[in-house]
C-alpha positions in Angstrom: 26.7 -7.6 -48.3 28.8 -6.9 -45.3 30.6 -9.9 -43.6 31.1 -9.8 -39.9 33.6 -12.3 -38.6 36.3 -13.2 -35.8 39.7 -13.1 -37.0 42.6 -15.4 -35.6 46.0 -13.8 -35.2 47.2 -16.1 -38.1 44.9 -13.8 -40.5 41.5 -15.4 -41.7 39.6 -16.8 -38.8 38.0 -20.3 -39.2 34.8 -18.9 -39.2 35.1 -17.2 -42.6 33.6 -20.2 -44.7 30.4 -21.0 -42.7 29.9 -17.2 -42.2 29.8 -16.6 -45.8 27.8 -19.3 -46.7 25.1 -18.6 -44.3 25.2 -14.9 -44.9 24.4 -15.6 -48.5 21.4 -18.2 -47.4 20.1 -15.1 -44.9 20.4 -12.7 -47.9 18.3 -15.5 -49.8 15.8 -15.7 -47.0 16.7 -19.2 -46.5 16.7 -18.8 -42.7 16.3 -22.5 -41.8 19.2 -23.6 -43.7 21.3 -20.5 -42.3 20.6 -21.5 -39.1 21.8 -25.3 -39.6 24.9 -24.0 -40.7 25.7 -21.7 -37.8 24.5 -24.5 -35.4 26.5 -26.9 -36.8 29.5 -25.0 -36.8 28.7 -23.9 -33.0 28.3 -27.8 -32.0 32.0 -28.7 -32.9 33.9 -25.2 -32.9 32.5 -23.0 -30.5 35.8 -22.5 -28.7 37.5 -21.4 -32.0 38.8 -18.1 -32.6 36.0 -15.8 -34.1 33.2 -18.4 -33.0 31.4 -15.2 -31.7 30.9 -14.1 -34.9 29.0 -17.3 -35.9 27.1 -17.2 -32.5 25.8 -13.5 -33.1 24.2 -14.2 -36.7 23.0 -17.8 -35.3 21.0 -15.4 -32.8 19.9 -12.8 -35.2 18.5 -15.7 -37.5 16.9 -17.0 -34.6 15.0 -14.1 -33.9 14.4 -13.6 -37.7 12.9 -17.3 -37.8 10.9 -16.7 -34.9 9.1 -13.7 -36.1 8.5 -15.5 -39.4 7.2 -18.7 -37.6 4.8 -16.5 -35.5 3.2 -14.8 -38.7 2.9 -18.3 -40.2 1.2 -19.6 -37.3 -1.3 -16.8 -37.0 -2.2 -16.9 -40.8 -2.7 -20.8 -40.3 -4.5 -20.5 -36.7 -7.8 -22.0 -37.9 -6.0 -25.0 -39.0 -3.6 -25.1 -36.2 -6.6 -25.3 -33.8 -7.9 -28.4 -35.2 -4.5 -30.5 -34.7 -3.9 -31.8 -31.1 -0.8 -30.0 -29.5 2.1 -32.2 -28.6 2.0 -33.3 -25.0 5.4 -33.5 -24.5 6.2 -29.9 -25.8 6.3 -26.9 -23.1 6.2 -23.4 -23.4 7.3 -20.9 -20.7 5.5 -17.6 -20.9 7.0 -14.3 -19.8 7.0 -14.1 -16.2 5.0 -11.1 -14.7 6.7 -9.4 -12.0 5.0 -7.0 -10.0 6.2 -4.7 -6.9 9.6 -3.1 -7.5 9.9 -1.8 -10.8 13.8 -2.3 -10.7 13.1 -5.9 -11.3 10.6 -5.9 -14.4 13.6 -6.9 -16.6 13.4 -10.3 -14.6 10.6 -11.2 -16.8 12.4 -12.0 -19.5 15.5 -13.5 -17.5 13.4 -16.0 -15.4 11.3 -17.2 -18.3 14.6 -17.9 -20.2 16.5 -19.7 -17.3 13.0 -21.7 -16.5 13.3 -22.6 -20.0 17.0 -24.0 -20.0 16.4 -25.4 -16.8 13.7 -27.7 -18.1 15.3 -28.5 -21.2 18.2 -29.9 -19.6 15.6 -32.9 -18.1 15.4 -34.3 -22.1 12.1 -35.2 -21.0 10.1 -32.0 -22.7 10.7 -30.4 -26.0 10.9 -26.8 -25.1 9.8 -23.9 -27.1 12.5 -21.4 -27.3 11.6 -17.8 -25.6 12.4 -15.9 -28.6 9.4 -17.8 -30.3 7.0 -17.5 -27.4 8.1 -13.8 -27.4 7.7 -13.2 -31.3 4.1 -14.5 -31.0 2.8 -12.6 -28.3 4.7 -9.5 -30.1 2.7 -10.3 -33.1 -0.5 -10.4 -30.9 0.7 -7.3 -29.5 0.7 -8.9 -26.0 4.3 -8.1 -25.1 3.3 -5.2 -23.0 -0.2 -6.5 -21.7 1.0 -8.0 -18.1 0.2 -11.3 -17.5 -1.4 -13.7 -20.2 -5.1 -15.2 -19.1 -5.5 -18.7 -19.3 -7.7 -18.7 -22.5 -5.0 -16.7 -24.4 -2.6 -19.0 -23.0 -4.2 -22.0 -24.4 -4.3 -19.9 -27.9 -0.6 -19.5 -27.6 0.0 -23.1 -27.0 -2.0 -24.2 -30.3 -0.1 -21.7 -32.1 3.3 -22.9 -30.9 2.5 -26.7 -30.8 2.7 -26.9 -27.4 0.7 -29.2 -24.9 1.6 -27.3 -21.8 2.1 -23.5 -21.1 4.0 -22.2 -17.9 2.7 -19.3 -16.6 5.0 -17.4 -13.7 4.3 -14.5 -11.4 7.2 -13.0 -9.2 6.3 -10.6 -6.6 9.0 -8.6 -5.4 7.8 -5.8 -2.9 10.6 -3.0 -2.0 10.7 -4.5 1.5 9.3 -7.7 2.9 8.9 -11.3 1.3 9.6 -12.1 -2.4 7.1 -14.6 -3.9 7.9 -16.9 -7.0 5.2 -18.7 -8.3 3.8 -20.8 -11.4 1.3 -23.1 -12.9 0.6 -25.1 -16.1 -1.8 -24.4 -18.3 -2.9 -27.2 -20.5 -4.3 -27.2 -24.1 -7.6 -28.1 -23.0 -7.8 -25.0 -20.7 -7.1 -26.8 -17.4 -4.9 -25.1 -15.3 -2.9 -26.4 -12.1 -2.6 -25.2 -8.6 0.1 -23.0 -8.6 3.6 -24.1 -7.3 4.7 -21.4 -4.6 8.4 -20.5 -3.3 8.8 -17.7 -0.7 11.8 -16.0 0.6 14.0 -13.0 0.6 14.5 -11.2 -2.7 18.4 -12.4 -2.5 17.4 -16.1 -2.5 15.2 -15.5 -5.9 17.3 -17.8 -8.1 17.4 -20.6 -5.6 13.5 -20.4 -5.5 13.5 -20.4 -9.0 15.4 -23.8 -8.9 12.7 -25.4 -6.5 9.9 -24.0 -8.7 11.2 -25.9 -11.5 11.1 -29.0 -9.6 7.7 -28.5 -8.8 6.9 -27.4 -12.4 8.2 -30.8 -13.6 6.5 -32.7 -11.1 3.1 -30.8 -12.3 4.0 -32.2 -15.9 4.3 -35.4 -14.5 7.9 -35.8 -14.3 10.2 -36.3 -10.9 13.8 -35.3 -11.1 16.6 -37.7 -10.7 19.5 -36.5 -8.2 21.9 -36.3 -11.2 19.0 -33.8 -12.9 18.7 -32.0 -10.2 22.3 -31.2 -9.5 22.3 -30.2 -13.3 19.5 -27.8 -12.9 21.2 -26.2 -9.5 24.5 -25.6 -11.8 22.9 -24.0 -14.6 23.1 -20.2 -14.5 24.1 -18.1 -11.6 23.2 -17.5 -8.3 24.4 -13.8 -8.3 21.0 -12.0 -8.7 23.0 -8.6 -9.6 24.7 -10.6 -12.4 21.2 -12.3 -13.4 19.5 -8.8 -13.4 22.0 -7.4 -15.7 21.7 -10.4 -18.0 18.1 -9.9 -17.9 18.3 -6.2 -18.9 20.5 -7.6 -21.8 17.8 -10.1 -23.1 15.5 -7.1 -23.0 17.7 -5.0 -25.2 18.7 -7.6 -27.4 14.9 -8.2 -28.3 14.8 -4.7 -28.8 17.5 -5.0 -31.6 19.8 -2.6 -29.2 22.8 -4.5 -29.6 24.9 -2.0 -28.0 23.1 -1.7 -24.7 22.8 -5.5 -24.9 26.4 -5.8 -24.8 27.1 -3.1 -22.0 24.5 -5.1 -19.8 26.2 -8.5 -20.6 29.5 -7.3 -19.8 28.3 -6.0 -16.7 26.6 -9.5 -15.6 30.0 -11.1 -16.7 31.9 -8.5 -14.3 29.4 -9.6 -11.5 30.0 -13.3 -11.8 32.9 -14.0 -13.9 31.6 -17.8 -13.8 28.5 -17.0 -15.7 29.4 -18.5 -19.2 26.2 -17.8 -20.8 26.4 -13.9 -20.2 30.3 -13.8 -21.1 29.0 -15.8 -24.3 26.2 -13.4 -25.1 28.2 -10.3 -24.6 30.8 -11.5 -27.1 28.0 -12.0 -29.7 26.4 -8.9 -29.2 29.7 -7.2 -29.4 30.2 -8.6 -32.8 26.4 -7.6 -33.8 27.1 -4.0 -33.0 29.8 -4.1 -36.0 28.9 -2.9 -39.2 31.8 -3.7 -41.0 35.1 -5.4 -40.4 38.9 -4.9 -42.0 39.6 -8.1 -43.5 43.4 -8.8 -44.6 43.6 -7.7 -48.3 40.3 -5.3 -47.4 38.2 -8.5 -48.8 34.8 -7.3 -47.1 32.3 -7.4 -50.2 30.5 -10.2 -51.4 29.7 -9.7 -55.2 27.8 -12.9 -56.1 27.2 -16.4 -54.8 26.3 -19.1 -57.2 25.4 -23.1 -57.1 25.9 -25.3 -59.6 25.9 -28.9 -60.3 28.9 -31.2 -60.6 30.5 -31.4 -64.2 29.9 -27.8 -65.0 32.9 -26.1 -66.1 34.7 -23.9 -63.7 35.1 -20.8 -65.3 34.3 -17.9 -63.4 32.7 -14.6 -64.1 36.1 -12.5 -63.2 35.8 -8.8 -63.4 38.4 -6.3 -62.2 41.0 -7.8 -59.5 39.3 -10.7 -57.9 40.3 -13.7 -55.7 38.0 -16.6 -56.0 37.4 -20.0 -54.3 35.8 -23.0 -55.4 34.6 -25.1 -52.8 33.1 -28.7 -53.3 30.1 -29.3 -50.7 29.9 -32.6 -49.3 27.1 -34.9 -50.8 25.5 -35.7 -47.4 25.9 -34.3 -43.9 27.3 -37.5 -42.7 30.6 -37.3 -45.1 33.5 -36.0 -43.3 36.1 -35.8 -45.8 37.6 -32.3 -46.3 36.4 -30.2 -49.0 39.0 -29.9 -52.2 39.6 -26.3 -53.1 40.8 -24.8 -56.3 42.0 -21.2 -56.0 41.9 -19.1 -59.2 43.6 -15.6 -59.4 43.0 -12.8 -61.7 44.3 -9.6 -62.4 47.3 -9.2 -59.8 50.1 -11.4 -58.6 49.5 -12.9 -55.0 51.9 -12.1 -52.6 53.3 -14.6 -50.6 53.1 -12.5 -47.5 49.4 -12.1 -47.7 47.8 -15.0 -49.2 44.3 -14.7 -50.6 41.7 -16.4 -48.4 40.6 -19.9 -48.5 37.0 -20.5 -48.0 36.7 -24.0 -46.1 32.9 -25.0 -45.6 33.5 -27.2 -42.4 30.7 -30.0 -42.6 28.2 -27.5 -44.0 24.7 -28.7 -45.2 23.8 -27.0 -48.3 20.9 -28.0 -50.4 22.6 -28.6 -53.2 25.4 -31.1 -54.3 28.0 -29.4 -56.3 30.2 -26.2 -56.2 29.6 -23.1 -54.4 31.3 -20.2 -56.0 32.2 -17.6 -53.8 33.4 -14.3 -55.7 35.1 -11.6 -53.5 35.6 -8.2 -55.2 38.5 -5.9 -53.5 37.2 -2.3 -53.1 
């Protein structure tokens, strides 16, 4: 298995431990656990060298989880249809864009920014855009244009959302741009659409005002502090946002090279567009198929979880460097893990120390020892 990680100037990046554990879980199709490993690292160490490697894997796992969840929901559709949806859960469907074809990528970008804006309110539980997109993909509706209300209700049941937001952006080559959205409730009721008109250059300002109206239709009035957070979220540079939207489109296709180029274009157009810069770093790491780590340690030969008290002998073969790391028994435990380093087959060089795998508060579904064994090529 190839390990993709960021490396700091001192040698092994601090992301290596969580990245190895997460990739092991991914290979074992334990996607939820892998996501927790990555998410917990990013919560505390997002500014550390190499964090883009974790962010990259986190994004890939999110997409894989979304596809798996969509297929599972469709398999259980009859069962889910009998269960009332969560009233506070909201899903934003892809925004239909009509008019100038150059703005078609905004379908994803506008859905993403509307989702993140509403998530700032903490009143609603937002369904991730990826999850909605994965479900529409399984339903073969990603290229079908606007989803009709009946299909929106079906999607709502499948993602357990009590309300779906349907948006429409009309952007003619010349003239007034219109952005509108309506709320489709789980019982099929559709609200009167909220609407904003203006010049295309003001599209992102119109989106902010539309979010305020959507929240009102969902029964919530923003405070002054919440309105300020919404207004500051994202970018007001339309060129940057359009490039970012193209990046989302490419990333949804799994084309990370193109996505990285679009995200770079977005960050260049607006250097303060932090989301675009982070997305660029993650997409760039995703492009990599291998990484030259110190001592050329790039291949994971095996991983094993054992209970405490079991002997620490490791199945060494050839020139191996092995680290045995104790995993905390609970997520709340904050003591540093204890590591014992075992080397076989060669003298350890003082100038090139072997790697130490440190699992930073990583929750693993076992209490005991994780044995991570590397083989030098």
